[in-house]
All heavy atoms as a GROMACS GRO file, in nm:
protein
  598
    1MET      N    1  -1.455  -0.241  -0.892
    1MET     CA    2  -1.362  -0.202  -0.789
    1MET      C    3  -1.394  -0.281  -0.662
    1MET      O    4  -1.508  -0.294  -0.623
    1MET     CB    5  -1.377  -0.053  -0.764
    1MET     CG    6  -1.283  -0.001  -0.660
    1MET     SD    7  -1.296   0.177  -0.626
    1MET     CE    8  -1.297   0.247  -0.787
    2THR      N    9  -1.290  -0.332  -0.600
    2THR     CA   10  -1.311  -0.409  -0.477
    2THR      C   11  -1.334  -0.314  -0.360
    2THR      O   12  -1.301  -0.196  -0.366
    2THR     CB   13  -1.190  -0.499  -0.446
    2THR    OG1   14  -1.078  -0.415  -0.416
    2THR    CG2   15  -1.158  -0.591  -0.562
    3GLN      N   16  -1.388  -0.370  -0.254
    3GLN     CA   17  -1.413  -0.289  -0.134
    3GLN      C   18  -1.282  -0.233  -0.080
    3GLN      O   19  -1.277  -0.118  -0.038
    3GLN     CB   20  -1.482  -0.375  -0.029
    3GLN     CG   21  -1.521  -0.297   0.095
    3GLN     CD   22  -1.596  -0.384   0.195
    3GLN    OE1   23  -1.615  -0.502   0.175
    3GLN    NE2   24  -1.638  -0.324   0.303
    4CYS      N   25  -1.174  -0.312  -0.083
    4CYS     CA   26  -1.045  -0.265  -0.032
    4CYS      C   27  -0.992  -0.150  -0.116
    4CYS      O   28  -0.948  -0.050  -0.062
    4CYS     CB   29  -0.943  -0.378  -0.029
    4CYS     SG   30  -0.954  -0.481   0.116
    5SER      N   31  -0.995  -0.163  -0.249
    5SER     CA   32  -0.940  -0.055  -0.331
    5SER      C   33  -1.023   0.072  -0.317
    5SER      O   34  -0.970   0.182  -0.323
    5SER     CB   35  -0.925  -0.098  -0.477
    5SER     OG   36  -1.048  -0.129  -0.533
    6ALA      N   37  -1.154   0.061  -0.299
    6ALA     CA   38  -1.238   0.178  -0.276
    6ALA      C   39  -1.198   0.246  -0.145
    6ALA      O   40  -1.185   0.369  -0.138
    6ALA     CB   41  -1.385   0.139  -0.273
    7LEU      N   42  -1.175   0.166  -0.041
    7LEU     CA   43  -1.132   0.220   0.088
    7LEU      C   44  -0.995   0.286   0.075
    7LEU      O   45  -0.971   0.394   0.130
    7LEU     CB   46  -1.129   0.110   0.194
    7LEU     CG   47  -1.086   0.149   0.334
    7LEU    CD1   48  -1.173   0.260   0.390
    7LEU    CD2   49  -1.089   0.029   0.426
    8GLU      N   50  -0.905   0.222   0.000
    8GLU     CA   51  -0.771   0.278  -0.020
    8GLU      C   52  -0.779   0.412  -0.093
    8GLU      O   53  -0.707   0.506  -0.059
    8GLU     CB   54  -0.683   0.178  -0.095
    8GLU     CG   55  -0.650   0.057  -0.011
    8GLU     CD   56  -0.592  -0.058  -0.091
    8GLU    OE1   57  -0.558  -0.040  -0.210
    8GLU    OE2   58  -0.580  -0.168  -0.035
    9GLN      N   59  -0.868   0.423  -0.192
    9GLN     CA   60  -0.884   0.550  -0.264
    9GLN      C   61  -0.939   0.658  -0.172
    9GLN      O   62  -0.892   0.772  -0.175
    9GLN     CB   63  -0.975   0.532  -0.384
    9GLN     CG   64  -0.908   0.461  -0.498
    9GLN     CD   65  -0.995   0.456  -0.623
    9GLN    OE1   66  -1.104   0.511  -0.626
    9GLN    NE2   67  -0.947   0.388  -0.724
   10LEU      N   68  -1.036   0.622  -0.089
   10LEU     CA   69  -1.090   0.719   0.007
   10LEU      C   70  -0.983   0.765   0.104
   10LEU      O   71  -0.975   0.883   0.138
   10LEU     CB   72  -1.209   0.659   0.082
   10LEU     CG   73  -1.337   0.642   0.003
   10LEU    CD1   74  -1.440   0.562   0.084
   10LEU    CD2   75  -1.393   0.776  -0.039
   11MET      N   76  -0.901   0.670   0.150
   11MET     CA   77  -0.792   0.706   0.242
   11MET      C   78  -0.694   0.801   0.174
   11MET      O   79  -0.647   0.897   0.235
   11MET     CB   80  -0.715   0.581   0.287
   11MET     CG   81  -0.778   0.509   0.402
   11MET     SD   82  -0.666   0.386   0.466
   11MET     CE   83  -0.533   0.486   0.526
   12GLY      N   84  -0.662   0.771   0.049
   12GLY     CA   85  -0.569   0.856  -0.025
   12GLY      C   86  -0.620   0.998  -0.038
   12GLY      O   87  -0.546   1.095  -0.018
   13ARG      N   88  -0.747   1.011  -0.072
   13ARG     CA   89  -0.807   1.145  -0.084
   13ARG      C   90  -0.807   1.217   0.051
   13ARG      O   91  -0.776   1.335   0.059
   13ARG     CB   92  -0.949   1.134  -0.137
   13ARG     CG   93  -0.954   1.098  -0.284
   13ARG     CD   94  -1.097   1.104  -0.336
   13ARG     NE   95  -1.104   1.035  -0.462
   13ARG     CZ   96  -1.174   0.925  -0.485
   13ARG    NH1   97  -1.249   0.872  -0.390
   13ARG    NH2   98  -1.173   0.868  -0.604
   14ALA      N   99  -0.845   1.145   0.157
   14ALA     CA  100  -0.849   1.206   0.290
   14ALA      C  101  -0.708   1.247   0.334
   14ALA      O  102  -0.689   1.354   0.392
   14ALA     CB  103  -0.910   1.108   0.390
   15PHE      N  104  -0.608   1.162   0.307
   15PHE     CA  105  -0.470   1.193   0.343
   15PHE      C  106  -0.426   1.322   0.274
   15PHE      O  107  -0.368   1.410   0.336
   15PHE     CB  108  -0.378   1.078   0.304
   15PHE     CG  109  -0.234   1.098   0.342
   15PHE    CD1  110  -0.186   1.052   0.463
   15PHE    CD2  111  -0.146   1.165   0.258
   15PHE    CE1  112  -0.053   1.071   0.500
   15PHE    CE2  113  -0.013   1.184   0.293
   15PHE     CZ  114   0.034   1.138   0.415
   16GLN      N  115  -0.456   1.332   0.144
   16GLN     CA  116  -0.414   1.450   0.068
   16GLN      C  117  -0.491   1.575   0.112
   16GLN      O  118  -0.436   1.685   0.112
   16GLN     CB  119  -0.430   1.427  -0.082
   16GLN     CG  120  -0.327   1.326  -0.132
   16GLN     CD  121  -0.327   1.313  -0.281
   16GLN    OE1  122  -0.283   1.405  -0.350
   16GLN    NE2  123  -0.377   1.202  -0.332
   17LYS      N  124  -0.617   1.558   0.151
   17LYS     CA  125  -0.695   1.673   0.200
   17LYS      C  126  -0.632   1.728   0.327
   17LYS      O  127  -0.624   1.849   0.347
   17LYS     CB  128  -0.839   1.631   0.225
   17LYS     CG  129  -0.929   1.745   0.261
   17LYS     CD  130  -1.074   1.700   0.274
   17LYS     CE  131  -1.164   1.818   0.306
   17LYS     NZ  132  -1.303   1.778   0.315
   18GLU      N  133  -0.584   1.638   0.413
   18GLU     CA  134  -0.525   1.680   0.540
   18GLU      C  135  -0.379   1.725   0.526
   18GLU      O  136  -0.335   1.816   0.594
   18GLU     CB  137  -0.532   1.565   0.641
   18GLU     CG  138  -0.488   1.607   0.780
   18GLU     CD  139  -0.521   1.505   0.886
   18GLU    OE1  140  -0.640   1.466   0.895
   18GLU    OE2  141  -0.429   1.464   0.958
   19ASN      N  142  -0.304   1.660   0.436
   19ASN     CA  143  -0.159   1.684   0.426
   19ASN      C  144  -0.115   1.754   0.299
   19ASN      O  145   0.004   1.778   0.281
   19ASN     CB  146  -0.085   1.551   0.438
   19ASN     CG  147  -0.109   1.485   0.571
   19ASN    OD1  148  -0.060   1.531   0.673
   19ASN    ND2  149  -0.189   1.380   0.572
   20GLY      N  150  -0.207   1.783   0.210
   20GLY     CA  151  -0.172   1.846   0.084
   20GLY      C  152  -0.152   1.742  -0.025
   20GLY      O  153  -0.128   1.624   0.001
   21ALA      N  154  -0.164   1.789  -0.148
   21ALA     CA  155  -0.153   1.700  -0.263
   21ALA      C  156  -0.012   1.644  -0.277
   21ALA      O  157   0.087   1.712  -0.244
   21ALA     CB  158  -0.191   1.775  -0.390
   22LEU      N  159  -0.004   1.521  -0.324
   22LEU     CA  160   0.124   1.460  -0.352
   22LEU      C  161   0.179   1.517  -0.482
   22LEU      O  162   0.103   1.561  -0.569
   22LEU     CB  163   0.110   1.308  -0.367
   22LEU     CG  164   0.059   1.232  -0.246
   22LEU    CD1  165   0.046   1.084  -0.280
   22LEU    CD2  166   0.149   1.250  -0.126
   23GLU      N  167   0.308   1.515  -0.497
   23GLU     CA  168   0.371   1.552  -0.624
   23GLU      C  169   0.342   1.442  -0.725
   23GLU      O  170   0.315   1.328  -0.686
   23GLU     CB  171   0.522   1.569  -0.605
   23GLU     CG  172   0.561   1.683  -0.512
   23GLU     CD  173   0.520   1.819  -0.566
   23GLU    OE1  174   0.527   1.841  -0.689
   23GLU    OE2  175   0.478   1.904  -0.486
   24PRO      N  176   0.348   1.473  -0.856
   24PRO     CA  177   0.319   1.371  -0.957
   24PRO      C  178   0.407   1.246  -0.946
   24PRO      O  179   0.364   1.137  -0.984
   24PRO     CB  180   0.344   1.444  -1.089
   24PRO     CG  181   0.323   1.588  -1.058
   24PRO     CD  182   0.370   1.605  -0.915
   25ASP      N  183   0.527   1.260  -0.893
   25ASP     CA  184   0.618   1.145  -0.882
   25ASP      C  185   0.617   1.082  -0.743
   25ASP      O  186   0.708   1.007  -0.708
   25ASP     CB  187   0.760   1.186  -0.921
   25ASP     CG  188   0.820   1.291  -0.828
   25ASP    OD1  189   0.743   1.360  -0.757
   25ASP    OD2  190   0.943   1.304  -0.826
   26GLU      N  191   0.514   1.110  -0.663
   26GLU     CA  192   0.503   1.054  -0.529
   26GLU      C  193   0.382   0.961  -0.519
   26GLU      O  194   0.282   0.980  -0.587
   26GLU     CB  195   0.488   1.165  -0.424
   26GLU     CG  196   0.610   1.252  -0.409
   26GLU     CD  197   0.589   1.362  -0.307
   26GLU    OE1  198   0.478   1.416  -0.296
   26GLU    OE2  199   0.687   1.394  -0.238
   27ARG      N  200   0.394   0.863  -0.432
   27ARG     CA  201   0.284   0.769  -0.405
   27ARG      C  202   0.274   0.745  -0.256
   27ARG      O  203   0.374   0.751  -0.183
   27ARG     CB  204   0.307   0.634  -0.474
   27ARG     CG  205   0.320   0.639  -0.625
   27ARG     CD  206   0.189   0.678  -0.691
   27ARG     NE  207   0.202   0.681  -0.836
   27ARG     CZ  208   0.240   0.786  -0.908
   27ARG    NH1  209   0.269   0.900  -0.848
   27ARG    NH2  210   0.248   0.780  -1.038
   28LEU      N  211   0.152   0.715  -0.210
   28LEU     CA  212   0.132   0.673  -0.072
   28LEU      C  213   0.153   0.523  -0.066
   28LEU      O  214   0.105   0.449  -0.152
   28LEU     CB  215  -0.011   0.704  -0.026
   28LEU     CG  216  -0.039   0.845   0.020
   28LEU    CD1  217  -0.186   0.859   0.054
   28LEU    CD2  218   0.047   0.883   0.138
   29ILE      N  219   0.222   0.479   0.034
   29ILE     CA  220   0.244   0.336   0.051
   29ILE      C  221   0.227   0.303   0.200
   29ILE      O  222   0.273   0.379   0.287
   29ILE     CB  223   0.383   0.293  -0.002
   29ILE    CG1  224   0.398   0.143  -0.002
   29ILE    CG2  225   0.494   0.361   0.071
   29ILE    CD1  226   0.515   0.092  -0.084
   30PRO      N  227   0.159   0.195   0.231
   30PRO     CA  228   0.144   0.159   0.372
   30PRO      C  229   0.275   0.108   0.428
   30PRO      O  230   0.351   0.039   0.360
   30PRO     CB  231   0.037   0.050   0.371
   30PRO     CG  232   0.037  -0.004   0.233
   30PRO     CD  233   0.085   0.104   0.143
   31LEU      N  234   0.304   0.143   0.552
   31LEU     CA  235   0.422   0.091   0.619
   31LEU      C  236   0.408  -0.058   0.645
   31LEU      O  237   0.503  -0.134   0.633
   31LEU     CB  238   0.447   0.167   0.749
   31LEU     CG  239   0.473   0.317   0.731
   31LEU    CD1  240   0.475   0.388   0.866
   31LEU    CD2  241   0.602   0.340   0.654
   32GLN      N  242   0.287  -0.100   0.682
   32GLN     CA  243   0.253  -0.242   0.690
   32GLN      C  244   0.137  -0.261   0.593
   32GLN      O  245   0.032  -0.199   0.607
   32GLN     CB  246   0.212  -0.287   0.829
   32GLN     CG  247   0.179  -0.436   0.831
   32GLN     CD  248   0.140  -0.488   0.968
   32GLN    OE1  249   0.144  -0.417   1.068
   32GLN    NE2  250   0.102  -0.613   0.973
   33PHE      N  251   0.157  -0.346   0.493
   33PHE     CA  252   0.056  -0.365   0.389
   33PHE      C  253  -0.078  -0.408   0.447
   33PHE      O  254  -0.084  -0.484   0.543
   33PHE     CB  255   0.104  -0.467   0.285
   33PHE     CG  256   0.213  -0.414   0.198
   33PHE    CD1  257   0.345  -0.446   0.223
   33PHE    CD2  258   0.183  -0.330   0.092
   33PHE    CE1  259   0.446  -0.395   0.143
   33PHE    CE2  260   0.283  -0.279   0.011
   33PHE     CZ  261   0.415  -0.311   0.038
   34PHE      N  262  -0.184  -0.358   0.386
   34PHE     CA  263  -0.319  -0.389   0.432
   34PHE      C  264  -0.346  -0.538   0.427
   34PHE      O  265  -0.410  -0.593   0.516
   34PHE     CB  266  -0.423  -0.313   0.350
   34PHE     CG  267  -0.398  -0.163   0.347
   34PHE    CD1  268  -0.389  -0.095   0.228
   34PHE    CD2  269  -0.383  -0.090   0.464
   34PHE    CE1  270  -0.366   0.041   0.224
   34PHE    CE2  271  -0.360   0.046   0.463
   34PHE     CZ  272  -0.351   0.112   0.341
   35VAL      N  273  -0.295  -0.604   0.323
   35VAL     CA  274  -0.319  -0.749   0.309
   35VAL      C  275  -0.247  -0.830   0.416
   35VAL      O  276  -0.275  -0.948   0.434
   35VAL     CB  277  -0.281  -0.802   0.169
   35VAL    CG1  278  -0.366  -0.737   0.062
   35VAL    CG2  279  -0.133  -0.785   0.141
   36THR      N  280  -0.153  -0.768   0.486
   36THR     CA  281  -0.082  -0.839   0.593
   36THR      C  282  -0.124  -0.786   0.731
   36THR      O  283  -0.051  -0.802   0.828
   36THR     CB  284   0.071  -0.828   0.577
   36THR    OG1  285   0.109  -0.690   0.583
   36THR    CG2  286   0.117  -0.888   0.446
   37GLY      N  287  -0.239  -0.720   0.735
   37GLY     CA  288  -0.291  -0.674   0.863
   37GLY      C  289  -0.264  -0.530   0.898
   37GLY      O  290  -0.294  -0.486   1.008
   38GLY      N  291  -0.206  -0.454   0.804
   38GLY     CA  292  -0.180  -0.313   0.829
   38GLY      C  293  -0.308  -0.235   0.851
   38GLY      O  294  -0.411  -0.265   0.789
   39SER      N  295  -0.303  -0.137   0.937
   39SER     CA  296  -0.422  -0.059   0.970
   39SER      C  297  -0.452   0.045   0.864
   39SER      O  298  -0.363   0.096   0.796
   39SER     CB  299  -0.404   0.008   1.106
   39SER     OG  300  -0.295   0.098   1.101
   40TYR      N  301  -0.579   0.074   0.851
   40TYR     CA  302  -0.625   0.177   0.758
   40TYR      C  303  -0.631   0.311   0.831
   40TYR      O  304  -0.738   0.362   0.861
   40TYR     CB  305  -0.764   0.139   0.704
   40TYR     CG  306  -0.761   0.028   0.601
   40TYR    CD1  307  -0.775  -0.104   0.641
   40TYR    CD2  308  -0.743   0.056   0.467
   40TYR    CE1  309  -0.772  -0.207   0.547
   40TYR    CE2  310  -0.741  -0.046   0.372
   40TYR     CZ  311  -0.756  -0.177   0.414
   40TYR     OH  312  -0.752  -0.277   0.321
   41ASP      N  313  -0.513   0.366   0.862
   41ASP     CA  314  -0.508   0.499   0.923
   41ASP      C  315  -0.385   0.572   0.874
   41ASP      O  316  -0.294   0.512   0.817
   41ASP     CB  317  -0.515   0.492   1.076
   41ASP     CG  318  -0.402   0.411   1.137
   41ASP    OD1  319  -0.284   0.436   1.104
   41ASP    OD2  320  -0.432   0.322   1.218
   42PHE      N  321  -0.383   0.702   0.893
   42PHE     CA  322  -0.274   0.784   0.841
   42PHE      C  323  -0.138   0.747   0.899
   42PHE      O  324  -0.036   0.766   0.834
   42PHE     CB  325  -0.302   0.932   0.866
   42PHE     CG  326  -0.418   0.988   0.788
   42PHE    CD1  327  -0.468   1.112   0.819
   42PHE    CD2  328  -0.476   0.918   0.684
   42PHE    CE1  329  -0.575   1.166   0.747
   42PHE    CE2  330  -0.583   0.970   0.612
   42PHE     CZ  331  -0.632   1.095   0.645
   43ASP      N  332  -0.135   0.696   1.022
   43ASP     CA  333  -0.008   0.658   1.083
   43ASP      C  334   0.059   0.542   1.010
   43ASP      O  335   0.178   0.519   1.026
   43ASP     CB  336  -0.027   0.620   1.230
   43ASP     CG  337  -0.063   0.739   1.316
   43ASP    OD1  338  -0.032   0.854   1.276
   43ASP    OD2  339  -0.122   0.718   1.424
   44ASN      N  340  -0.017   0.469   0.930
   44ASN     CA  341   0.036   0.356   0.855
   44ASN      C  342   0.073   0.394   0.712
   44ASN      O  343   0.108   0.309   0.633
   44ASN     CB  344  -0.064   0.239   0.854
   44ASN     CG  345  -0.005   0.112   0.797
   44ASN    OD1  346   0.111   0.080   0.820
   44ASN    ND2  347  -0.084   0.040   0.721
   45LEU      N  348   0.066   0.521   0.678
   45LEU     CA  349   0.095   0.565   0.541
   45LEU      C  350   0.224   0.646   0.537
   45LEU      O  351   0.254   0.722   0.628
   45LEU     CB  352  -0.019   0.649   0.486
   45LEU     CG  353  -0.153   0.578   0.470
   45LEU    CD1  354  -0.259   0.678   0.424
   45LEU    CD2  355  -0.142   0.462   0.373
   46SER      N  356   0.296   0.628   0.427
   46SER     CA  357   0.420   0.701   0.406
   46SER      C  358   0.423   0.748   0.261
   46SER      O  359   0.382   0.676   0.170
   46SER     CB  360   0.538   0.608   0.433
   46SER     OG  361   0.659   0.673   0.405
   47VAL      N  362   0.473   0.867   0.238
   47VAL     CA  363   0.488   0.919   0.102
   47VAL      C  364   0.625   0.875   0.052
   47VAL      O  365   0.727   0.896   0.117
   47VAL     CB  366   0.478   1.074   0.100
   47VAL    CG1  367   0.503   1.127  -0.040
   47VAL    CG2  368   0.343   1.118   0.153
   48LYS      N  369   0.625   0.810  -0.064
   48LYS     CA  370   0.749   0.761  -0.125
   48LYS      C  371   0.758   0.806  -0.269
   48LYS      O  372   0.656   0.830  -0.335
   48LYS     CB  373   0.755   0.607  -0.123
   48LYS     CG  374   0.750   0.545   0.014
   48LYS     CD  375   0.883   0.552   0.080
   48LYS     CE  376   0.879   0.473   0.211
   48LYS     NZ  377   0.994   0.497   0.292
   49ASP      N  378   0.877   0.812  -0.321
   49ASP     CA  379   0.899   0.832  -0.463
   49ASP      C  380   0.828   0.719  -0.538
   49ASP      O  381   0.830   0.604  -0.494
   49ASP     CB  382   1.049   0.831  -0.492
   49ASP     CG  383   1.079   0.842  -0.639
   49ASP    OD1  384   1.075   0.955  -0.692
   49ASP    OD2  385   1.104   0.737  -0.701
   50ALA      N  386   0.764   0.750  -0.651
   50ALA     CA  387   0.686   0.651  -0.724
   50ALA      C  388   0.769   0.528  -0.762
   50ALA      O  389   0.722   0.415  -0.751
   50ALA     CB  390   0.624   0.714  -0.849
   51ALA      N  391   0.893   0.549  -0.806
   51ALA     CA  392   0.977   0.435  -0.845
   51ALA      C  393   1.010   0.347  -0.724
   51ALA      O  394   1.007   0.224  -0.734
   51ALA     CB  395   1.106   0.485  -0.911
   52VAL      N  396   1.036   0.409  -0.612
   52VAL     CA  397   1.064   0.333  -0.489
   52VAL      C  398   0.939   0.255  -0.448
   52VAL      O  399   0.947   0.138  -0.410
   52VAL     CB  400   1.112   0.427  -0.376
   52VAL    CG1  401   1.119   0.354  -0.243
   52VAL    CG2  402   1.245   0.488  -0.411
   53ALA      N  403   0.823   0.320  -0.456
   53ALA     CA  404   0.698   0.253  -0.421
   53ALA      C  405   0.676   0.129  -0.508
   53ALA      O  406   0.634   0.024  -0.458
   53ALA     CB  407   0.580   0.349  -0.434
   54MET      N  408   0.706   0.138  -0.637
   54MET     CA  409   0.691   0.022  -0.726
   54MET      C  410   0.790  -0.088  -0.690
   54MET      O  411   0.757  -0.206  -0.695
   54MET     CB  412   0.706   0.064  -0.871
   54MET     CG  413   0.587   0.140  -0.924
   54MET     SD  414   0.597   0.177  -1.100
   54MET     CE  415   0.695   0.326  -1.097
   55GLN      N  416   0.912  -0.050  -0.652
   55GLN     CA  417   1.012  -0.149  -0.612
   55GLN      C  418   0.970  -0.221  -0.485
   55GLN      O  419   1.001  -0.338  -0.466
   55GLN     CB  420   1.148  -0.082  -0.592
   55GLN     CG  421   1.210  -0.034  -0.720
   55GLN     CD  422   1.335   0.051  -0.696
   55GLN    OE1  423   1.354   0.107  -0.588
   55GLN    NE2  424   1.418   0.062  -0.798
   56ILE      N  425   0.900  -0.153  -0.397
   56ILE     CA  426   0.852  -0.214  -0.273
   56ILE      C  427   0.730  -0.302  -0.301
   56ILE      O  428   0.722  -0.416  -0.257
   56ILE     CB  429   0.817  -0.106  -0.169
   56ILE    CG1  430   0.944  -0.032  -0.125
   56ILE    CG2  431   0.745  -0.167  -0.048
   56ILE    CD1  432   0.918   0.095  -0.045
   57ARG      N  433   0.633  -0.246  -0.375
   57ARG     CA  434   0.507  -0.317  -0.398
   57ARG      C  435   0.519  -0.434  -0.495
   57ARG      O  436   0.447  -0.533  -0.480
   57ARG     CB  437   0.402  -0.220  -0.453
   57ARG     CG  438   0.351  -0.125  -0.351
   57ARG     CD  439   0.247  -0.035  -0.414
   57ARG     NE  440   0.182   0.046  -0.314
   57ARG     CZ  441   0.136   0.167  -0.336
   57ARG    NH1  442   0.147   0.221  -0.455
   57ARG    NH2  443   0.077   0.233  -0.240
   58GLY      N  444   0.605  -0.422  -0.595
   58GLY     CA  445   0.615  -0.525  -0.699
   58GLY      C  446   0.640  -0.665  -0.646
   58GLY      O  447   0.563  -0.757  -0.674
   59PRO      N  448   0.746  -0.685  -0.568
   59PRO     CA  449   0.772  -0.818  -0.515
   59PRO      C  450   0.661  -0.871  -0.425
   59PRO      O  451   0.630  -0.990  -0.425
   59PRO     CB  452   0.902  -0.801  -0.436
   59PRO     CG  453   0.968  -0.682  -0.495
   59PRO     CD  454   0.855  -0.592  -0.539
   60VAL      N  455   0.596  -0.781  -0.350
   60VAL     CA  456   0.485  -0.823  -0.263
   60VAL      C  457   0.369  -0.870  -0.350
   60VAL      O  458   0.311  -0.976  -0.326
   60VAL     CB  459   0.442  -0.709  -0.169
   60VAL    CG1  460   0.318  -0.747  -0.091
   60VAL    CG2  461   0.556  -0.672  -0.074
   61ALA      N  462   0.336  -0.793  -0.452
   61ALA     CA  463   0.227  -0.830  -0.542
   61ALA      C  464   0.254  -0.963  -0.610
   61ALA      O  465   0.164  -1.048  -0.622
   61ALA     CB  466   0.205  -0.720  -0.646
   62GLN      N  467   0.378  -0.986  -0.654
   62GLN     CA  468   0.413  -1.114  -0.718
   62GLN      C  469   0.398  -1.229  -0.620
   62GLN      O  470   0.351  -1.337  -0.656
   62GLN     CB  471   0.556  -1.109  -0.771
   62GLN     CG  472   0.571  -1.021  -0.892
   62GLN     CD  473   0.716  -1.010  -0.937
   62GLN    OE1  474   0.809  -1.024  -0.859
   62GLN    NE2  475   0.734  -0.983  -1.066
   63LYS      N  476   0.435  -1.208  -0.497
   63LYS     CA  477   0.430  -1.314  -0.397
   63LYS      C  478   0.287  -1.353  -0.361
   63LYS      O  479   0.258  -1.470  -0.342
   63LYS     CB  480   0.504  -1.266  -0.271
   63LYS     CG  481   0.526  -1.368  -0.167
   63LYS     CD  482   0.661  -1.431  -0.182
   63LYS     CE  483   0.690  -1.520  -0.064
   63LYS     NZ  484   0.817  -1.582  -0.070
   64ILE      N  485   0.196  -1.255  -0.354
   64ILE     CA  486   0.061  -1.285  -0.309
   64ILE      C  487  -0.038  -1.308  -0.422
   64ILE      O  488  -0.149  -1.353  -0.399
   64ILE     CB  489   0.006  -1.175  -0.216
   64ILE    CG1  490  -0.012  -1.044  -0.290
   64ILE    CG2  491   0.095  -1.159  -0.094
   64ILE    CD1  492  -0.081  -0.935  -0.209
   65HIS      N  493   0.002  -1.280  -0.546
   65HIS     CA  494  -0.090  -1.285  -0.660
   65HIS      C  495  -0.168  -1.416  -0.670
   65HIS      O  496  -0.289  -1.416  -0.685
   65HIS     CB  497  -0.015  -1.257  -0.790
   65HIS     CG  498  -0.100  -1.268  -0.912
   65HIS    ND1  499  -0.198  -1.176  -0.941
   65HIS    CD2  500  -0.105  -1.360  -1.009
   65HIS    CE1  501  -0.258  -1.212  -1.053
   65HIS    NE2  502  -0.204  -1.322  -1.097
   66LYS      N  503  -0.100  -1.528  -0.665
   66LYS     CA  504  -0.166  -1.657  -0.683
   66LYS      C  505  -0.188  -1.732  -0.552
   66LYS      O  506  -0.229  -1.848  -0.554
   66LYS     CB  507  -0.086  -1.743  -0.780
   66LYS     CG  508  -0.087  -1.688  -0.921
   66LYS     CD  509  -0.017  -1.780  -1.018
   66LYS     CE  510  -0.021  -1.719  -1.157
   66LYS     NZ  511   0.045  -1.804  -1.255
   67ALA      N  512  -0.162  -1.666  -0.442
   67ALA     CA  513  -0.179  -1.733  -0.312
   67ALA      C  514  -0.328  -1.749  -0.282
   67ALA      O  515  -0.406  -1.655  -0.300
   67ALA     CB  516  -0.111  -1.653  -0.202
   68PRO      N  517  -0.367  -1.865  -0.234
   68PRO     CA  518  -0.508  -1.884  -0.198
   68PRO      C  519  -0.541  -1.805  -0.070
   68PRO      O  520  -0.453  -1.770   0.009
   68PRO     CB  521  -0.519  -2.034  -0.173
   68PRO     CG  522  -0.380  -2.077  -0.139
   68PRO     CD  523  -0.288  -1.986  -0.214
   69GLU      N  524  -0.670  -1.778  -0.052
   69GLU     CA  525  -0.717  -1.708   0.067
   69GLU      C  526  -0.668  -1.781   0.192
   69GLU      O  527  -0.678  -1.903   0.202
   69GLU     CB  528  -0.870  -1.704   0.066
   69GLU     CG  529  -0.931  -1.622   0.178
   69GLU     CD  530  -0.916  -1.473   0.157
   69GLU    OE1  531  -0.909  -1.428   0.041
   69GLU    OE2  532  -0.912  -1.401   0.258
   70GLY      N  533  -0.611  -1.707   0.286
   70GLY     CA  534  -0.566  -1.765   0.412
   70GLY      C  535  -0.428  -1.827   0.407
   70GLY      O  536  -0.381  -1.882   0.507
   71ALA      N  537  -0.360  -1.818   0.293
   71ALA     CA  538  -0.227  -1.878   0.280
   71ALA      C  539  -0.127  -1.805   0.370
   71ALA      O  540  -0.141  -1.686   0.398
   71ALA     CB  541  -0.179  -1.870   0.136
   72THR      N  542  -0.027  -1.877   0.415
   72THR     CA  543   0.083  -1.819   0.490
   72THR      C  544   0.190  -1.777   0.391
   72THR      O  545   0.233  -1.856   0.308
   72THR     CB  546   0.142  -1.921   0.589
   72THR    OG1  547   0.040  -1.958   0.682
   72THR    CG2  548   0.260  -1.862   0.665
   73ILE      N  549   0.230  -1.652   0.398
   73ILE     CA  550   0.330  -1.598   0.306
   73ILE      C  551   0.447  -1.548   0.388
   73ILE      O  552   0.429  -1.479   0.488
   73ILE     CB  553   0.270  -1.482   0.222
   73ILE    CG1  554   0.155  -1.536   0.138
   73ILE    CG2  555   0.376  -1.419   0.135
   73ILE    CD1  556   0.076  -1.430   0.067
   74ARG      N  557   0.566  -1.588   0.348
   74ARG     CA  558   0.687  -1.545   0.419
   74ARG      C  559   0.764  -1.446   0.333
   74ARG      O  560   0.782  -1.466   0.215
   74ARG     CB  561   0.774  -1.664   0.450
   74ARG     CG  562   0.706  -1.763   0.541
   74ARG     CD  563   0.804  -1.870   0.588
   74ARG     NE  564   0.738  -1.974   0.660
   74ARG     CZ  565   0.699  -1.969   0.786
   74ARG    NH1  566   0.722  -1.859   0.855
   74ARG    NH2  567   0.639  -2.070   0.845
   75PHE      N  568   0.808  -1.340   0.398
   75PHE     CA  569   0.890  -1.239   0.331
   75PHE      C  570   1.025  -1.238   0.399
   75PHE      O  571   1.037  -1.259   0.518
   75PHE     CB  572   0.827  -1.100   0.343
   75PHE     CG  573   0.695  -1.088   0.270
   75PHE    CD1  574   0.576  -1.098   0.339
   75PHE    CD2  575   0.693  -1.067   0.134
   75PHE    CE1  576   0.455  -1.088   0.273
   75PHE    CE2  577   0.572  -1.057   0.067
   75PHE     CZ  578   0.453  -1.066   0.137
   76GLY      N  579   1.127  -1.211   0.321
   76GLY     CA  580   1.261  -1.203   0.375
   76GLY      C  581   1.342  -1.102   0.297
   76GLY      O  582   1.294  -1.040   0.203
   77THR      N  583   1.462  -1.083   0.337
   77THR     CA  584   1.551  -0.994   0.265
   77THR      C  585   1.662  -1.077   0.202
   77THR      O  586   1.695  -1.185   0.250
   77THR     CB  587   1.614  -0.890   0.360
   77THR    OG1  588   1.683  -0.957   0.464
   77THR    CG2  589   1.506  -0.801   0.419
   78GLU      N  590   1.715  -1.023   0.097
   78GLU     CA  591   1.822  -1.095   0.025
   78GLU      C  592   1.956  -1.041   0.062
   78GLU      O  593   1.974  -0.934   0.106
   78GLU     CB  594   1.800  -1.082  -0.126
   78GLU     CG  595   1.674  -1.150  -0.170
   78GLU     CD  596   1.650  -1.135  -0.319
   78GLU    OE1  597   1.740  -1.088  -0.390
   78GLU    OE2  598   1.543  -1.170  -0.362
   0.00000   0.00000   0.00000
């Protein structure tokens, strides 16, 4: 497990301890992704439907998957 994913798991547990457990079909998603400089605090987290969270995260994951460290990545809307 990477240091980031361990921190993300701790944040998830802390968020649920403070705000209650998520429903099975809900996921926490950062409003600004951590890999793009998003802060590791509750104000940067949003509860989304699991399918919506995958639709948001999927394209981001595809875009950054093979990018080298320090690469500039541009996101846009279609």
